[in-house]
C-alpha positions in Angstrom: 96.7 101.3 75.8 98.2 99.7 79.0 100.2 102.2 81.0 104.0 101.9 80.4 107.3 103.6 81.1 108.7 106.0 78.6 111.3 103.7 77.2 108.7 100.9 76.8 107.0 103.2 74.4 110.1 103.5 72.2 111.0 107.0 73.5 114.6 107.4 74.7 115.9 110.6 76.0 119.4 111.7 76.9 122.8 110.3 76.2 123.7 108.3 79.3 122.6 104.7 79.8 120.1 104.0 82.6 120.8 101.5 85.4 119.3 98.0 85.4 116.0 99.1 86.8 116.1 102.7 85.5 115.2 103.8 89.0 116.7 105.5 92.0 117.1 102.0 93.6 120.0 101.4 91.1 122.1 103.3 93.6 123.3 100.5 95.9 121.6 100.6 99.3 118.8 103.0 98.2 115.4 101.6 98.9 111.9 102.9 98.1 108.6 102.1 99.8 105.0 103.2 99.2 101.7 103.3 101.1 98.7 104.1 99.0 95.2 105.1 100.3 92.2 105.0 98.0 89.0 105.1 100.0 85.4 106.2 99.4 83.5 106.8 102.6 80.9 109.4 101.7 81.2 112.3 101.9 85.0 111.8 101.9 87.1 110.6 99.0 90.6 109.7 100.0 93.3 109.7 97.2 96.6 110.0 99.0 99.6 108.2 100.5 103.2 108.4 101.4 106.5 107.4 99.6 109.7 106.9 101.5 113.3 106.9 100.2 116.0 105.6 102.4 119.8 105.0 102.2 122.0 102.3 103.6 119.3 99.7 103.1 117.2 101.4 105.8 120.0 101.4 108.4 121.5 104.8 108.9 122.5 105.1 112.5 126.2 105.5 112.6 126.8 105.7 108.9 125.2 108.8 107.5 125.4 110.0 103.9 126.3 113.5 102.9 123.5 115.5 101.5 122.6 118.9 100.1 119.3 120.8 99.6 118.1 123.4 97.0 114.9 125.3 96.8 114.1 126.4 93.2 110.9 128.0 94.5 110.0 127.8 98.2 106.2 127.7 98.4 106.3 124.3 100.0 107.6 122.4 103.0 110.4 120.0 103.6 111.3 119.4 107.2 114.8 118.7 108.5 116.6 120.7 105.9 118.0 123.3 108.4 120.1 120.5 109.9 121.1 119.2 106.4 122.3 122.7 105.6 124.1 123.0 108.9 125.7 119.5 109.0 125.7 118.3 105.5 124.3 114.9 106.7 121.1 113.0 106.0 120.0 111.4 109.3 116.6 109.9 108.3 114.6 108.4 105.6 113.0 111.0 103.2 109.2 110.9 103.1 106.9 112.5 100.4 103.2 113.0 101.1 100.4 115.6 100.9 100.3 119.2 102.3 97.9 118.5 105.2 99.9 115.6 106.7 103.5 116.5 106.3 103.8 117.1 110.1 102.2 113.8 111.0 104.5 112.0 108.6 107.5 113.8 110.0 106.6 112.8 113.6 105.8 109.2 112.5 109.3 108.8 111.1 110.8 109.9 114.5 108.6 107.3 116.2 109.4 104.4 113.9 109.8 101.2 115.8 112.1 98.2 115.4 114.9 99.7 117.4 115.5 102.7 115.1 115.4 106.4 116.0 115.5 109.1 113.4 116.2 112.6 114.6 115.1 115.7 112.6 113.3 113.6 110.0 112.9 114.8 106.4 109.3 114.9 105.2 108.0 116.9 102.2 104.7 117.7 100.6 102.8 118.7 97.5 99.1 119.6 97.3 96.6 116.8 96.3 93.4 118.6 97.3 91.8 118.5 93.9 91.4 114.7 94.1 91.9 114.0 97.8 89.8 115.2 100.7 92.7 116.5 102.7 90.5 117.6 105.6 89.9 113.9 106.3 93.7 113.5 107.2 93.3 109.8 106.4 97.0 108.9 106.7 98.0 107.5 110.0 101.3 106.8 111.7 100.8 103.1 110.9 100.6 104.0 107.2 104.0 105.7 107.5 105.4 102.7 109.3 104.0 100.4 106.5 105.8 102.5 103.9 109.0 102.2 105.8 108.6 98.5 106.3 107.8 98.1 102.5 111.0 99.9 101.5 113.0 97.6 99.2 115.5 97.6 96.3 114.5 96.7 92.8 111.7 98.1 90.6 109.8 101.1 91.9 106.0 101.4 91.4 105.2 104.7 89.6 102.2 106.9 88.9 99.2 106.8 91.2 101.1 105.3 94.2 102.3 106.5 97.6 102.7 110.3 97.9 101.8 110.7 94.2 98.4 109.0 94.5 96.4 112.3 94.1 98.9 114.4 92.2 98.4 116.2 88.9 101.2 117.2 86.4 100.9 119.5 83.4 97.1 119.1 83.7 97.3 115.3 83.3 97.3 112.8 86.1 100.8 112.8 87.7 102.4 111.2 90.7 105.6 109.3 91.4 108.3 108.7 88.8 111.9 107.5 88.8 114.9 107.1 86.6 118.6 106.6 86.7 121.8 107.1 84.7 125.2 105.3 84.7 128.3 107.5 84.6 131.8 106.2 83.8 134.8 108.1 85.2 138.5 107.4 84.9 138.4 105.9 88.4 135.1 104.0 88.4 131.5 103.7 87.4 128.8 105.5 89.3 125.0 105.8 89.3 122.8 108.9 89.6 119.2 108.2 90.4 116.1 110.4 90.7 112.7 110.1 92.2 110.0 112.7 91.8 106.6 113.5 93.1 105.3 115.5 90.1 102.4 117.8 90.8 103.1 121.0 88.8 102.8 122.7 85.4 100.7 124.0 82.6 99.7 121.5 79.8 100.9 123.8 77.0 104.4 123.8 78.5 104.8 120.0 78.6 107.7 118.8 76.4 109.0 115.3 75.8 112.6 115.3 74.5 111.9 118.9 73.3 108.7 118.0 71.5 105.8 120.3 72.5 103.5 117.4 73.4 101.3 119.5 75.7 100.4 122.0 72.9 99.4 119.0 70.7 97.0 117.5 73.2 94.3 120.2 73.7 91.2 119.9 75.9 89.2 118.6 72.9 91.5 115.6 73.0 91.9 115.1 76.7 89.7 117.3 79.0 91.4 119.5 81.5 90.5 118.9 85.2 87.1 120.5 85.8 88.8 123.3 87.5 92.4 123.1 86.7 94.7 123.2 89.8 96.9 126.2 90.0 99.7 126.1 87.5 102.0 127.0 90.4 101.5 123.7 92.2 104.7 121.8 93.1 107.4 119.1 92.5 109.7 117.2 94.9 112.9 115.7 93.6 115.2 113.3 95.5 118.6 112.6 93.8 120.9 109.8 95.0 124.3 108.8 93.9 127.1 106.5 94.9 129.7 108.9 93.6 131.8 110.2 96.6 130.5 113.8 97.0 131.0 116.3 99.8 127.9 118.2 101.1 128.6 121.2 98.9 128.8 118.9 95.9 125.5 117.3 96.8 123.9 120.8 96.9 125.4 121.5 93.4 123.9 118.2 92.2 120.5 119.1 93.7 120.5 122.3 91.8 120.7 120.4 88.5 117.3 119.0 89.1 116.1 122.4 87.9 117.5 121.6 84.4 115.5 118.4 84.1 112.4 120.1 85.4 112.8 122.9 82.8 113.3 120.4 79.9 110.0 118.8 80.8 108.3 122.2 81.0 108.5 123.4 84.6 109.4 127.0 85.2 109.1 127.5 89.0 105.9 129.6 89.3 105.5 132.1 92.1 103.4 129.8 94.3 105.2 126.5 93.5 107.0 124.4 96.0 110.0 123.1 93.9 112.2 121.5 96.5 115.2 119.3 95.7 117.4 117.1 97.9 120.5 115.1 96.8 122.5 112.7 98.9 125.7 110.6 98.3 126.4 107.2 99.7 130.0 107.3 98.5 131.4 108.5 101.8 130.8 107.2 105.3 130.3 109.4 108.3 129.7 108.6 111.9 128.1 111.7 113.6 129.6 110.6 117.0 133.2 110.0 115.7 135.9 111.4 117.9 138.7 111.1 115.4 139.2 112.6 111.9 137.2 110.8 109.2 138.6 109.8 105.9 136.4 111.1 103.1 136.7 111.3 99.3 135.8 114.2 97.0 134.8 113.7 93.4 137.2 115.8 91.3 135.9 119.3 90.4 136.8 118.8 86.8 134.8 115.6 86.6 131.4 116.9 87.9 129.9 117.7 84.6 128.8 114.2 83.7 127.1 113.9 87.1 125.3 117.1 86.4 124.2 115.9 83.0 123.1 112.6 84.4 121.1 114.3 87.1 119.3 116.5 84.6 118.5 113.5 82.4 117.3 111.3 85.3 115.0 114.0 86.6 113.5 114.7 83.2 112.8 111.0 82.5 111.5 110.5 86.1 108.8 113.2 85.5 107.8 111.6 82.1 107.7 108.2 83.7 105.3 109.6 86.3 103.0 110.8 83.5 103.1 107.7 81.4 102.5 105.4 84.4 99.7 107.4 86.0 96.1 106.4 85.3 93.0 108.5 85.0 91.5 109.1 88.5 88.2 110.3 89.9 88.4 111.9 93.3 86.5 114.0 95.7 83.2 115.6 94.5 83.6 113.8 91.3 86.8 115.7 90.3 88.8 114.0 87.6 92.4 114.1 86.3 92.9 112.4 83.0 95.9 110.3 82.1 98.3 111.3 79.3 97.2 109.2 76.3 100.1 107.0 75.3 99.0 106.4 71.8 98.7 110.1 71.2 102.2 110.6 72.7 103.7 108.0 70.4 101.9 109.6 67.4 103.1 113.1 68.2 106.7 111.9 68.8 106.7 110.1 65.4 105.3 113.2 63.7 108.1 115.5 65.0 110.9 113.0 64.4 
């Protein structure tokens, strides 16, 4: 069966409607770009890339969004978060890549041309060493620039793309996934979008809308990776919203990614890097302002729908990563098999 998004398979989760693209780019001004490297130059097999998420249509400068960070389990790296914790501001694009090249990606963002300069950039990683020869360090500064140049609104490629190229999720092929939710409040309509780099989890824990899909698809149906990657592994989550949130509210929103992860079957193992970042474009802040700024705060009593929407969007983003990803052969012949979509539909129909 041709790879598809979850809703294209007739599987709908949650209660909030998605945005037009069901992607993080449904938040106005949020753009996504990928650079994917798939190369076979013996003895090296490259299966990696970089994904970037940027606000303000790629033009931050004097108009920075508020942001907040949460580490569900900290066996991973996300640069730039000390400043986010201190200032509550996101001052650069967010880049997702592999463990061995997070430093290079971080430096490349700070060197990005075209008259921009990003200080204390945000770059994060998950481990793709089962499929990708990380020692080759194949990504270059120009690849990061290409991802930044490719950042655009609209539909977002998912699965084996960008930073998700070599990732594995619940012992199936994983990668990049995205989703969004539309929330109506008394004073307006807002969007919460999520993008994940999913590279975590045991197969037997995988659930789709509460259905134990992972337990139903044993190794006799879909082989496990030859030597299954550690169940600890990792997931990165970026949440964006146009709701006017203060930094502490962004941090609260980031925490709710944990709920979406848990619904899909993630539990935050001891050596897992489960790192979440949320930002809000609903306020405007110049870091060099010399006068008080007028900002708005979403009412405390109205936050619950945003929390619910964030959990739903993260859960569906993870599942979209799984349904979009294709079987991949990587270094030393290692394989990661795609979640079989016909089996997924059969199992969902059985339980419903």
